[in-house]
Phi, psi and omega in degrees: 000320180297319181295320178297318178296318180295321178294319178301316182295320179296319179296319181293323180288328180295323181264356172082006185284327184231014181290143178289151181295146181293152177294138182246148175220191179301327182288320183277329182286329181233080181294146178269143180250131182304328183267001183297317182293322178297318180298317179298317179298318180298315182296320179298316182293321177298321177296323176296322175300314180300317182295322179299314179288326177297318178294317181298313180292315184292314182282310186298308180284337175294318178296320179295324180292314183291334181273330182211081183278193179301136181070020180073016181288135180253118177270320176228122181283111182242157173304139187305320186278346187292309182302316182291320181297317180293318180299311181297321179296315180292320178296321178296317178297318179295320181295316178295319179301313182295320182295312181295313179294324177300317178292317182292313188286320184267342181266316184287132178085003180292148184283341184214164182292330181296319179294323180292320178294319177299320178296316180297317180290327178290318176297321179295324180298321176297312184294309182293322179298318183281325175300311179297323180292317182298316179295316181296307182292325177301325178286313184288325186300334180293337184264004181249161174292159179305319180291320177294322178294323176299312179300319180296312180297316183294315185288319182288317179294314179294320178298321181292317178299319179296317181294323180289325176294318178295322177294319178296326179293326178285327182290314184252008181052047183264113183291326182297315180295322179298314177297317179299318180298317178296316180299314181293327176296317178297315181295321181296313179298315180298321179294318180296317180293327180289327176100175183304151182085298178291326177299315180297322179294314181298313180294321180296316185270304187288330176262308184293300183297320181294313181297317179297317178298314180296323178294316179293317179299316178294322178295316179295322177296318178294323178294323181291328182281332185282000000 
């Protein structure tokens, strides 16, 4: 009888119908995923990109608003060249930061050569796009009035960032980038329709402050989870 019972127990365990559940511990209860660390690193770098553009828009266009607000009103009297110089410097820094981080975050650790190539070309698109834009608008801007030049700089730079976010969302199927691209497009169109002065305020708050807040908030959430 003992042998029969033992055989029956062994048979039941062999087909799994009556076997007791395996012991669980931290390793089995919380399995590690090979790509989890890469995903976290990508998200951290994306938040850094958002913070770079948030600072550029919030500070750069904020200075332009206080120096030359709606109707030419001056809230803080600044040297004429200072707001534009700060804005262009911050935009250039944000563009280079995004290009470098884009190549690093999406290319390093990629599972295949195609992903690495997409990352390099996407990062290059940011760099080349802004270099070409700065040269082109810099040439055209000299022939426009200060208010027309402000509208042109604001609409083209914000529009390019929005378009690159939308392109990135298509490449990596990233919903966050898609939403950011749509939001920046709406802010950009609203700023152009509102006109000089108001455009600077809209980009500073609706694009800059919002993007900066989302970047900091996302970074802190990732830190809390890690």
